[in-house]
C-alpha positions, -999 to +999 in steps of 0.1 A: -581-285+642-601-317+637-570-335+625-550-323+655-578-334+679-580-367+661-542-371+664-544-364+702-572-390+706-551-416+687-520-408+708-540-413+741-555-446+728-520-459+720-506-449+754-536-460+775-549-490+755-585-479+763-608-450+756-611-437+792-593-405+785-593-400+748-631-407+744-643-399+779-671-377+767-681-399+737-698-430+750-706-445+716-671-442+701-656-453+734-677-485+734-666-491+698-630-488+708-631-507+741-653-535+728-642-539+692-607-523+691-618-499+664-610-462+665-635-441+646-615-411+634-644-394+616-640-358+629-672-365+650-692-365+618-713-397+624-743-394+647-750-419+675-772-441+653-745-445+627-718-452+653-741-478+669-746-495+635-708-496+630-705-512+664-733-537+656-714-547+624-682-555+642-700-574+669-710-598+642-677-603+624-662-637+632-632-637+656-607-651+632-615-624+606-611-597+632-579-610+648-562-622+616-576-596+592-589-564+607-566-562+637-536-583+626-503-568+638-519-537+654-533-528+688-564-514+671-578-505+636-586-470+625-616-460+604-611-425+589-634-402+570-609-381+551-633-355+537-637-343+573-601-333+575-596-312+544-580-278+551-588-253+524-570-258+491-536-265+507-542-298+525-566-325+514-581-350+537-559-377+523-529-358+535-542-350+569-554-385+579-518-398+579-513-381+613-544-399+627-538-434+613-511-444+638-515-482+635-509-507+607-546-512+601-565-483+587-590-476+560-614-448+548-652-447+545-651-418+520-686-404+521-698-378+547-733-392+551-753-408+578-769-442+582-801-444+561-791-418+535-799-443+507-798-480+499-779-499+472-790-530+453-763-556+460-776-583+436-780-564+403-776-587+373-785-618+392-823-618+392-823-617+430-826-586+452-814-573+485-807-536+492-780-526+516-779-494+536-751-473+521-729-466+552-730-503+560-723-512+524-691-491+523-681-504+558-686-540+549-667-536+516-637-518+531-635-541+561-637-571+538-605-560+521-588-569+554-600-605+551-576-611+522-547-615+545-565-643+564-564-668+535-542-699+537-524-714+508-554-736+498-578-707+498-554-686+478-552-715+452-590-718+452-595-681+446-570-683+417-587-714+403-622-699+405-610-667+389-595-686+360-627-705+354-651-675+358-651-660+323-687-650+321-705-623+341-731-649+354-702-668+369-698-641+395-720-636+425-718-598+418-728-603+382-740-567+378-707-550+387-693-528+359-723-535+338-720-502+319-683-508+311-663-540+310-686-563+329-682-582+361-659-610+346-634-586+331-635-564+362-629-591+388-603-610+367-582-578+364-589-566+400-587-597+422-583-576+453-619-566+449-633-602+449-636-607+486-645-571+493-674-572+468-687-607+471-683-611+508-685-575+519-713-562+497-734-594+495-726-622+520-727-599+550-760-584+538-780-615+528-762-648+528-793-667+519-799-646+487-763-653+476-769-690+482-802-689+463-785-674+432-758-701+434-784-728+436-804-715+406-773-712+385-761-747+395-795-761+384-789-748+348-753-761+347-733-731+359-714-742+390-691-712+393-714-691+416-717-721+439-680-724+439-677-688+449-703-692+476-685-721+491-653-701+489-670-673+509-684-699+535-649-714+537-633-680+545-660-667+569-666-700+586-646-715+615-639-752+617-674-765+623-697-734+623-703-704+602-726-673+602-754-663+579-763-626+578-799-617+571-829-593+574-812-559+573-834-532+589-833-501+611-807-483+590-782-512+587-787-537+614-787-574+604-794-607+622-765-631+626-775-668+624-752-697+632-751-726+608-733-759+610-706-768+584-687-800+577-652-799+562-633-826+543-606-840+566-571-831+556-577-798+537-609-783+549-631-779+518-668-775+527-687-807+521-718-801+542-740-771+553-768-774+579-791-743+580-816-743+609-852-741+597-842-747+561-824-780+555-791-797+548-768-792+519-743-818+507-715-809+482-696-834+461-663-831+443-652-852+414-616-841+420-602-846+455-575-819+451-579-790+476-584-763+450-611-778+429-648-768+431-680-787+438-694-806+409-728-814+424-750-808+454-780-822+472-805-802+493-832-814+516-851-781+519-877-763+497-865-751+463-866-714+472-846-689+492-848-697+529-835-675+558-821-694+588-843-698+619-831-683+652-823-718+664-793-742+668-789-769+641-775-802+651-738-803+646-721-828+623-704-858+639-667-855+642-649-883+623-614-870+624-601-837+636-600-810+610-573-783+612-588-748+614-590-734+578-571-702+585-533-704+591-511-674+601-521-643+582-500-632+553-481-600+559-495-582+529-530-588+513-517-585+478-519-558+452-531-523+460-568-523+459-586-500+435-612-477+449 
C-alpha cells in the first residue's frame, strides 16, 4: 500500500508540476518538492526534522550542480527509501521502488533511520577530524554521484590524470577508505565512480576547510596529490568566479554555506586563486600550462592552520579576460555503474 500511495503521489506530481494535490497534507515534503524539485518517496518514514535537513542540504547545492547533475533531463529528482516498500518475502523494496521512480533521476538512501542517529568520521586516515551526521552523509554521497555528469572534457581529463598519479593512500583526501581491505588508493583507482561521491559528498560538503587543511599539510611535505584533488573539487563545485565552502555542521546535519572568491586561468578554467573571507588568499602555480595538469606550488597569506571562512564577502578578483563557465552541457550518462 505504501508503494501504491507513493506511485499516486508521483503521478500527481508529474501531472501537476507542483505538490498542491499530491502533498497537500505534508507541508515539509511539499516545500522540498516545490522549492528544490525533489520528491521524497520514503513511505513517510522521515520525521519533520530529517525532512527539513534534507531541504536545507539542497538549498545549499550550487545551481549548476542541481540543474546539470541532480535534475538534468528530468522535471524532478526522486529520493527513495527502498526498505520501506518491502512486501513480505515476495517483493523486495528494490522491486517496488521502480513504480515510484517515474523520472530519469532517482537514487536511494538505504537506511531507515532519522537525523542524529549517529555520526561518521569523514577524515579517517588523514590526521584531521570532522564527523558527519549519518543521514546527511548518505544524502551528500548519493547526491554527489549525480555531479559526475556535470564534468566537461577538461575536468574528465583532470580526474583521469589525478587518478593515475594517486598511487598511495595518502594521495587521496579520503585516505582512510577501505583501510581494512585494499586501501584507499586501490579502491578509488578501481572504482572511479566513487571519487566525487566520496571526496566531495562525504568531505567537501561537510567541512571544506578541513579538506583544504589536509591538502596544505601534505603539500608542505612534498605530496601535491591531495591539493590537486582539492582544486578538482573546487573546480567542479565552483562557478566562474565564486564557490562555496561548507562548515560547522550542527543541529543534526545543518551546515553553514560560505561564499569564497576564485580566480580561473583564462582559456581553460583551472583554479589559480582562492580568496577566503577572514582567512586569507591562496595562489596556485602550475609548471605545465596544459589544462589537465595539477598545481606544483602554492602561496598562502593566512595563518598556518585550519581556518573556517567568516560570514562576510571577500573582495572579488579583477576580471582580466572573460573566462568561459567551467561546466559545459552535461554528459548523458555519468559513467560506469556505481558500486554501493
